[in-house]
Each structure stands twice: as structure tokens, then as C-alpha cells.
C-alpha positions in Angstrom: 0.1 -0.3 -0.1 1.5 3.6 -1.0 0.9 6.4 1.1 -0.5 8.3 -2.3 -3.4 5.4 -2.1 -4.3 4.9 1.3 -7.7 4.0 2.3 -7.4 7.1 4.1 -7.4 9.3 1.3 -11.2 8.3 1.1 -12.8 10.8 3.1 -15.9 8.5 4.5 -13.2 5.6 5.0 -11.4 8.5 6.5 -14.2 9.3 9.0 -14.9 6.4 10.8 -14.0 5.0 14.4 -10.9 3.7 14.9 -12.5 0.6 15.6 -14.4 0.0 12.5 -11.6 1.2 10.3 -9.1 -1.3 11.7 -12.0 -3.9 11.1 -12.6 -2.9 7.3 -9.0 -2.0 6.3 -7.9 -6.0 6.0 -10.9 -6.6 3.9 -10.3 -3.7 1.2 -8.7 -4.5 -1.9 -6.9 -1.8 -3.9 -7.8 -1.5 -7.8 -6.9 0.8 -10.5 -10.2 2.1 -12.1 -9.7 2.7 -16.0 -11.3 5.0 -17.9 -14.3 4.4 -19.2 -14.6 1.2 -17.1 -18.1 -0.1 -16.5 -18.4 -1.0 -12.5 -22.0 -1.9 -12.7 -24.7 -1.9 -16.0 -28.5 -0.8 -15.5 -30.5 -3.8 -14.0 -27.0 -6.2 -13.2 -26.4 -7.1 -9.6 -23.4 -5.3 -7.9 -21.1 -6.9 -6.1 -18.9 -4.9 -4.6 -19.1 -1.7 -2.8 -16.2 0.8 -4.2 -14.4 3.8 -2.1 -12.3 6.1 -4.4 -9.4 7.7 -3.6 -8.1 9.1 -6.7 -10.5 8.1 -9.9 -14.1 9.5 -10.1 -17.1 7.7 -10.8 -19.9 8.8 -13.3 -23.5 8.0 -12.7 -25.2 7.7 -16.0 -28.2 7.1 -17.6 -28.7 5.6 -21.1 -32.0 5.9 -22.9 -33.2 3.3 -25.4 -32.3 5.4 -28.4 -28.5 5.4 -27.2 -28.3 9.4 -25.1 -27.4 9.8 -22.0 -26.8 12.2 -19.4 -24.9 12.4 -15.8 -27.1 12.1 -13.2 -23.6 12.1 -10.4 -20.3 12.2 -9.9 -18.5 10.0 -6.8 -14.9 11.1 -5.8 -13.1 10.6 -2.6 -15.8 11.9 -0.8 -17.9 9.2 -0.9 -19.0 5.4 -2.2 -20.3 3.6 -4.9 -22.6 0.8 -3.8 -26.1 2.8 -3.0 -28.4 -0.1 -4.3 -26.5 -2.6 -2.0 -26.7 -0.2 1.1 -30.4 0.4 0.1 -31.4 -3.4 -0.1 -32.3 -2.9 -4.1 -29.2 -5.2 -5.1 -29.2 -2.9 -8.7 -29.7 0.5 -10.2 -31.3 2.0 -13.1 -28.0 3.5 -14.6 -24.9 2.5 -15.3 -21.5 3.2 -13.3 -18.5 4.7 -15.0 -15.4 5.7 -14.5 -14.8 9.1 -16.0 -11.1 10.0 -14.2 -8.8 6.6 -13.9 -7.6 6.8 -10.6 -7.3 4.2 -8.1 -10.4 2.5 -5.3 -10.6 0.3 -2.7 -13.3 -2.2 -3.0 -15.1 -4.2 -0.5 -17.1 -7.4 -1.3 -20.7 -7.2 -0.2 -20.8 -10.4 1.9 -18.4 -8.9 3.7 -19.9 -5.6 3.8 -23.3 -6.8 4.4 -22.2 -9.3 7.4 -20.2 -6.4 9.1 -23.3 -4.3 9.0 -26.1 -6.6 10.1 -23.8 -8.0 12.9 -22.1 -5.3 14.0 -24.4 -2.0 13.9 -27.8 -4.1 13.8 -26.9 -5.6 16.6 -24.7 -3.5 18.7 -26.0 -0.4 18.1 -22.7 1.6 16.9 -24.5 3.4 14.1 -21.7 5.9 13.0 -20.8 3.8 10.1 -24.6 4.0 8.9 -24.8 7.8 9.6 -21.6 8.5 7.1 -23.4 6.3 4.7 -26.5 8.0 4.7 -24.8 11.5 4.7 -23.1 10.3 1.8 -26.7 9.2 0.4 -27.9 12.6 1.2 -25.5 14.3 -1.0 -25.7 12.1 -3.8 -30.0 12.7 -4.0 -29.0 16.3 -3.7 -26.5 16.2 -6.7 -28.8 14.9 -8.7 -31.8 16.8 -7.7 -29.6 19.6 -8.3 -28.3 19.0 -12.0 -31.6 17.9 -12.8 -33.0 21.5 -12.3 -29.9 22.6 -14.3 -30.1 20.5 -16.9 -33.5 21.6 -17.5 -33.5 25.2 -16.8 -30.0 26.8 -17.5 -28.2 27.1 -20.8 -25.6 24.5 -21.8 -23.2 27.4 -21.5 -24.2 27.5 -17.5 -24.3 23.7 -17.0 -20.6 23.6 -18.7 -19.7 25.9 -16.5 -21.2 24.1 -13.5 -19.5 20.5 -15.2 -16.2 22.1 -15.1 -16.1 23.4 -11.5 -17.8 20.0 -10.4 -14.9 18.2 -11.9 -11.9 20.7 -10.5 -13.2 20.2 -7.0 -12.1 16.7 -7.0 -8.7 17.1 -8.6 -5.7 19.5 -7.8 -4.7 20.7 -11.2 -6.7 23.0 -13.2 -6.0 20.6 -16.2 -8.7 18.6 -17.0 -8.3 15.6 -19.4 -11.2 14.9 -21.0 -12.9 15.2 -24.5 -15.8 17.4 -25.8 -17.3 14.0 -26.9 -17.4 13.1 -23.0 -18.9 16.3 -22.0 -21.4 16.1 -24.5 -22.3 12.6 -23.2 -22.5 13.7 -19.7 -24.5 16.5 -20.4 -26.6 15.3 -22.4 -26.6 17.6 -25.2 -24.8 17.6 -29.1 -21.0 18.0 -29.2 -21.8 21.2 -31.9 -23.5 22.6 -28.4 -20.5 22.0 -26.1 -17.8 23.1 -28.7 -20.0 26.8 -29.0 -20.3 26.8 -25.3 -16.8 26.2 -25.1 -15.8 29.0 -27.4 -17.3 31.6 -25.4 -15.3 30.4 -22.6 -12.5 30.5 -24.6 -12.9 34.3 -26.3 -13.2 35.1 -22.4 -9.9 33.9 -21.3 -11.5 31.6 -18.7 -10.2 28.3 -20.5 -7.8 26.9 -23.2 -8.5 23.8 -25.0 -6.6 21.3 -26.9 -7.4 18.0 -27.8 -8.2 16.2 -25.0 -7.3 18.8 -23.0 -9.1 21.6 -21.1 -6.8 24.0 -18.6 -9.4 26.4 -16.9 -7.3 29.5 -16.7 -9.5 31.8 -14.2 -11.5 29.7 -11.8 -12.9 33.0 -9.9 -14.1 34.0 -13.8 -15.7 30.8 -14.2 -17.5 30.8 -11.1 -18.8 34.1 -12.3 -20.3 33.0 -15.3 -21.8 29.7 -13.4 -26.0 29.3 -12.5 -26.5 29.2 -8.9 -26.7 25.2 -9.0 -23.0 25.1 -8.6 -23.0 26.9 -5.0 -26.1 25.2 -4.0 -24.0 21.4 -4.4 -20.6 23.0 -2.8 -22.6 24.5 0.2 -24.4 20.9 0.4 -21.3 19.1 -0.1 -18.8 21.0 2.5 -21.9 20.2 4.8 -22.3 16.9 4.8 -18.3 15.9 4.0 -17.0 13.6 6.3 -14.6 15.0 8.5 -11.1 12.7 8.9 -10.3 11.2 12.1 -6.8 11.5 13.5 -5.8 7.8 12.4 -6.6 8.7 8.5 -3.7 11.0 8.6 
């Protein structure tokens, strides 16, 4: 295990009580997540919980005609496996890796056994509270994204999408194509090109094939609709706070 990819780099795991963290750490498996990798398909059984450390996972809805739109993103602030936690076992959307990196995963049998026996019987609900806070943040993201896609311009949606992605990495450079952004926003590529061109003219971004560099984050924040600040405020309110052992 490297320091850069320790379980403590997932904020949810880092916020666990020491006893819980020590019990789970032996069952966590570090895996590399490739860009475009499908973690689970719509309607298919989920086998693992994932706790990203450096990768980002997009929850994407696909229609029967092949169009898509991003519902939400999960980075190192949360987990992937909502269907298992809620008891459904499957989801109606796909989970796809949108930025390569690492994640820890936990087999569902181990997680549910631990959850049922430790928290159901012993009454230690800290883990459950952290998971439910993560779920609440996810729901808020899905709801706000749906409202943004319905009421705001593609230019504003693009600004929001860029800022949300910047929040999940240290660099101002995003390795992403306009085709990918279009599929995440559920719009035509030409619309993304037009919106990106406006940001370029304002001197807020520069881009080359497969790369977008944000030159002025404050300037981008001026362009964005209120949805970004709503999401950021809720994220900060619900964000897990690491314990001392996770440093």
C-alpha cells in the first residue's frame, strides 16, 4: 500500500471510528480504475462497494435510443454501491469511471455481514450515519443536476460541470474530450463546442484535443448558475471529517 493511495484518502473511510477502520482495512482491496470502465450495468447485480481515492465515477443514465446524461459524480468524498446499501441490489443506471485512478473495494458479502452484525446488533451507528450523509449528498447532486439541465443554458451547464470536476482534483487541467462532456450533459457535441468557445473568448479556459485548462477559476465561477454553489454548500455541509488515524 502506498501513502498516496491509502484507504484514508477516501474521506468517508477516513472519518470512520478507529475500531471500525481497523476491522475493515484487512478486507479492502486496492484496484486501478481505467477510464471508461463500467463498474456496474443497469439492472445487473452489484458485487462490490467502491470507495474512490483518486478516480472519479460518473452515474450515467442511458435511454433506449442511446443518448445519455450524467446524474452525479462520486470522488473520494463518497462511495459507489447505493443499491446494496438500500437493499435493492441493482440500479437503473450505469456507473462508469470518468477519471482513471484508484479505488478500494469491498465485497458485498463482507460489508453486509459487518453491517448486519456490528451495527444492527451492537448499536454503533457511526458508519451508517456516514453512509447516509453520503447518500443525501448524492441525492442533492442528482436533484440539482436535473434542475440545471432543465432550466439553464448549456454554457452555464458546462461551467458547472467544469467546476464540479475541478473540485475533485488538484490540477486546473482536465483530461477530457468534448464528446465526453456532451454525453455527460446529454447534449450535442456542437453545443459543447459553442459553449466552450465562449469561455475561450473570455480567456477563462484554453483547450487542445483531449485537454481543457481552466485559466481563471474565479472567472468561471462568475459565469456559472446558482446550481454549483447550491451543490458546493451541501457537499461542504455533509462532507465527512477525517479522524486522526486517517492522516
